[in-house]
Each structure stands twice: as structure tokens, then as C-alpha cells.
DRENDO-1510 file (C-alpha; in Angstrom, 1 decimal, always signed):
<recs>
REC; n; res; u; v; w
REC; 1; MET; -16.8; -43.9; +79.7 .
REC; 2; ASN; -16.1; -45.6; +83.0 .
REC; 3; PRO; -13.2; -48.0; +83.2 .
REC; 4; ARG; -15.4; -51.1; +82.6 .
REC; 5; GLU; -17.0; -49.5; +79.6 .
REC; 6; THR; -13.7; -48.4; +78.2 .
REC; 7; ALA; -12.1; -51.8; +78.5 .
REC; 8; LYS; -15.2; -53.5; +77.1 .
REC; 9; TRP; -15.3; -51.1; +74.1 .
REC; 10; ILE; -11.6; -51.6; +73.3 .
REC; 11; CYS; -12.1; -55.4; +73.4 .
REC; 12; GLU; -15.2; -55.3; +71.2 .
REC; 13; GLU; -13.5; -53.0; +68.6 .
REC; 14; HIS; -10.4; -55.1; +68.6 .
REC; 15; ALA; -12.6; -58.2; +68.1 .
REC; 16; LYS; -14.1; -56.6; +65.0 .
REC; 17; VAL; -10.6; -55.8; +63.6 .
REC; 18; GLN; -9.5; -59.3; +64.4 .
REC; 19; ASP; -12.5; -60.8; +62.5 .
REC; 20; LEU; -11.8; -58.6; +59.4 .
REC; 21; ALA; -8.1; -59.5; +59.5 .
REC; 22; PHE; -8.9; -63.2; +59.9 .
REC; 23; GLU; -11.3; -63.1; +56.9 .
REC; 24; LEU; -8.6; -61.3; +54.8 .
REC; 25; ARG; -5.9; -63.7; +55.8 .
REC; 26; GLN; -8.1; -66.7; +55.0 .
REC; 27; PHE; -8.8; -65.2; +51.6 .
REC; 28; LEU; -5.1; -64.5; +50.9 .
REC; 29; ASN; -4.0; -68.0; +51.9 .
REC; 30; VAL; -5.2; -69.5; +48.7 .
REC; 31; PRO; -4.6; -67.2; +45.8 .
REC; 32; PRO; -5.9; -68.7; +42.6 .
REC; 33; VAL; -3.4; -69.4; +39.8 .
REC; 34; GLY; -5.7; -69.0; +36.9 .
REC; 35; ALA; -8.5; -66.8; +38.2 .
REC; 36; ARG; -6.7; -63.7; +39.3 .
REC; 37; ALA; -8.8; -61.3; +37.3 .
REC; 38; ALA; -11.8; -62.1; +39.6 .
REC; 39; TRP; -9.6; -62.5; +42.8 .
REC; 40; LEU; -7.8; -59.2; +42.7 .
REC; 41; PRO; -11.0; -57.0; +43.0 .
REC; 42; ASP; -12.0; -59.1; +46.0 .
REC; 43; VAL; -8.6; -58.6; +47.7 .
REC; 44; ARG; -8.9; -54.9; +47.1 .
REC; 45; GLU; -12.4; -54.8; +48.5 .
REC; 46; ARG; -11.6; -56.9; +51.6 .
REC; 47; PHE; -8.5; -54.8; +52.3 .
REC; 48; ALA; -10.5; -51.6; +51.9 .
REC; 49; ARG; -13.1; -52.9; +54.3 .
REC; 50; LEU; -10.5; -53.6; +56.9 .
REC; 51; CYS; -8.9; -50.2; +56.4 .
REC; 52; THR; -12.2; -48.4; +56.6 .
REC; 53; HIS; -12.9; -50.1; +60.0 .
REC; 54; LEU; -9.4; -49.4; +61.2 .
REC; 55; ARG; -9.5; -45.7; +60.3 .
REC; 56; LYS; -12.9; -45.4; +62.0 .
REC; 57; HIS; -11.6; -47.2; +65.0 .
REC; 58; MET; -8.5; -45.0; +65.3 .
REC; 59; ARG; -10.6; -41.8; +64.9 .
REC; 60; LEU; -12.9; -42.9; +67.7 .
REC; 61; GLU; -9.9; -43.8; +69.9 .
REC; 62; GLU; -8.5; -40.3; +69.3 .
REC; 63; ALA; -11.7; -38.3; +69.5 .
REC; 64; ASP; -11.3; -37.3; +73.1 .
REC; 65; GLY; -7.6; -37.6; +73.3 .
REC; 66; TYR; -5.9; -40.9; +72.6 .
REC; 67; MET; -6.0; -43.0; +75.8 .
REC; 68; LYS; -6.4; -39.9; +78.0 .
REC; 69; ASP; -7.9; -42.0; +80.8 .
REC; 70; VAL; -4.8; -44.3; +80.7 .
REC; 71; VAL; -2.4; -41.3; +81.0 .
REC; 72; ALA; -4.6; -39.6; +83.7 .
REC; 73; ARG; -4.6; -42.8; +85.8 .
REC; 74; ARG; -1.1; -43.9; +85.1 .
REC; 75; PRO; +1.1; -40.9; +84.0 .
REC; 76; THR; +4.1; -43.3; +83.9 .
REC; 77; LEU; +2.6; -44.9; +80.8 .
REC; 78; THR; +2.6; -41.6; +78.9 .
REC; 79; ARG; +5.6; -42.6; +76.7 .
REC; 80; GLN; +4.0; -46.0; +75.8 .
REC; 81; VAL; +0.8; -44.2; +74.9 .
REC; 82; GLU; +2.7; -41.7; +72.7 .
REC; 83; ILE; +4.4; -44.5; +70.9 .
REC; 84; LEU; +1.0; -46.2; +70.2 .
REC; 85; HIS; -0.5; -42.9; +69.1 .
REC; 86; HIS; +2.4; -42.4; +66.7 .
REC; 87; GLU; +1.8; -45.9; +65.3 .
REC; 88; HIS; -1.7; -44.8; +64.2 .
REC; 89; GLY; +0.0; -42.5; +61.7 .
REC; 90; GLU; +2.3; -45.3; +60.6 .
REC; 91; LEU; -0.6; -47.7; +60.2 .
REC; 92; GLU; -2.4; -45.1; +58.1 .
REC; 93; ARG; +0.7; -44.6; +55.8 .
REC; 94; LEU; +1.0; -48.4; +55.4 .
REC; 95; MET; -2.7; -48.8; +54.5 .
REC; 96; SER; -2.3; -46.0; +51.9 .
REC; 97; GLN; +0.8; -47.6; +50.4 .
REC; 98; ILE; -0.7; -51.1; +50.2 .
REC; 99; ASP; -3.9; -49.7; +48.8 .
REC; 100; ALA; -2.0; -47.9; +46.1 .
REC; 101; ALA; +0.0; -51.0; +45.3 .
REC; 102; LEU; -3.1; -53.1; +45.1 .
REC; 103; ALA; -4.7; -50.6; +42.7 .
REC; 104; GLU; -1.8; -51.0; +40.3 .
REC; 105; LEU; -1.8; -54.8; +40.1 .
REC; 106; ALA; -2.8; -56.7; +37.0 .
REC; 107; PRO; -3.8; -60.3; +36.9 .
REC; 108; ALA; -0.5; -61.2; +35.1 .
REC; 109; ASP; +1.7; -59.7; +37.9 .
REC; 110; SER; +2.5; -62.9; +39.8 .
REC; 111; LEU; +5.6; -61.6; +41.6 .
REC; 112; LEU; +3.9; -58.3; +42.5 .
REC; 113; ILE; +0.8; -60.1; +43.7 .
REC; 114; ARG; +3.0; -62.3; +46.0 .
REC; 115; HIS; +4.7; -59.2; +47.2 .
REC; 116; ALA; +1.4; -57.4; +47.9 .
REC; 117; VAL; +0.1; -60.5; +49.8 .
REC; 118; ALA; +3.3; -60.6; +51.9 .
REC; 119; ARG; +3.0; -56.9; +52.7 .
REC; 120; ILE; -0.6; -57.3; +53.8 .
REC; 121; GLY; +0.5; -60.2; +56.0 .
REC; 122; ILE; +3.2; -58.1; +57.6 .
REC; 123; PHE; +0.7; -55.2; +58.0 .
REC; 124; LEU; -1.7; -57.5; +59.7 .
REC; 125; SER; +1.0; -58.6; +62.1 .
REC; 126; TYR; +1.7; -54.9; +63.0 .
REC; 127; VAL; -2.0; -54.4; +63.6 .
REC; 128; GLU; -2.2; -57.4; +65.9 .
REC; 129; HIS; +0.9; -56.3; +67.8 .
REC; 130; HIS; -0.6; -52.7; +68.2 .
REC; 131; LYS; -3.9; -54.2; +69.3 .
REC; 132; GLU; -2.2; -56.3; +72.0 .
REC; 133; GLN; -0.2; -53.3; +73.3 .
REC; 134; GLU; -3.3; -51.2; +73.5 .
REC; 135; GLU; -5.2; -53.9; +75.3 .
REC; 136; HIS; -2.3; -54.5; +77.7 .
REC; 137; LEU; -2.2; -50.8; +78.7 .
REC; 138; VAL; -5.9; -50.6; +79.1 .
REC; 139; MET; -6.2; -53.7; +81.2 .
REC; 140; TYR; -3.1; -52.8; +83.3 .
REC; 141; THR; -4.5; -49.3; +83.9 .
REC; 142; PHE; -8.1; -50.4; +84.8 .
REC; 143; THR; -7.6; -53.7; +86.6 .
REC; 144; GLU; -7.2; -52.0; +90.0 .
REC; 145; ASP; -10.4; -50.1; +89.4 .
REC; 146; LEU; -12.3; -53.2; +88.3 .
REC; 147; GLY; -11.1; -55.3; +91.1 .
REC; 148; VAL; -9.8; -58.9; +91.1 .
REC; 149; GLY; -13.2; -60.6; +91.4 .
REC; 150; ASP; -14.7; -58.9; +88.3 .
</recs>
């Protein structure tokens, strides 16, 4: 991909992640008090949908070498790229842990449900921060190539 295509692809993918995260957050904002038996499967399904997209997104990012164009154009950013690449593994571990916790929840587990909702919220903040860092590196790297007037 050329710099413009890379930047566009990253932004489009991150917009999809943001939409799924927003949908999940909205759903979690109002957990029902008496209808948890129907609510829990929906939480699991929405979280699974987000995780599926994130895993696909991370695989695509890493397919040809994670941010290899960024490192090739700006070798001084190698450490930042390595940190973000490492975070992919951490995000994967967090997704697996949260997924396992969600699978064990029962409708009567009010404290554990609150805890799971809090963990999902924290996870979503990590995803948002990671997304912002990736976008920053990509935009910083490719703005010279795109030109100020673009």
C-alpha cells in the first residue's frame, strides 16, 4: 500500500473498532437488574464480536510485518512500534481472560457482573489508547509524504 492507502486503511479499521466498542459500551451502561439471564448472552455475543474484529485487525496489521513501512521511513520510531506490537499480545491475553470470566457468570452474580463490566470498560480504554498511538505514528510518518495540502 502507498502511504495514503495505509493511512486510510488504518483510519477505516479503527473506525470499525470504535463503532463496535461504542455499541458495547452503550449496552453495558444500563445493565438490567431483573433480566440478567437474557442480558448476559448479549454481553458475551457483543464482546465476542468486538474480539473477533480486533483479532482480525491485528492479524492484518501484522501480515507483512507490523508497521514495517513506519519503521522503514522513520527508524527512530522502532521502539514505539515494538511497544505497540507487544501490546497486541497483551490485548489478546486480556480478551481471552475477559471472555473466560464472562463464560463463568451466572445471572445471580451481581458483584462479578459489575467486575466484568468494569474490566470490559478498562479493556476498551486500552484499545482506544492503542488505536490513538497507532494512528499518531502512522500520521506522523506519512504526513511528509502526503503533503500539507492533502
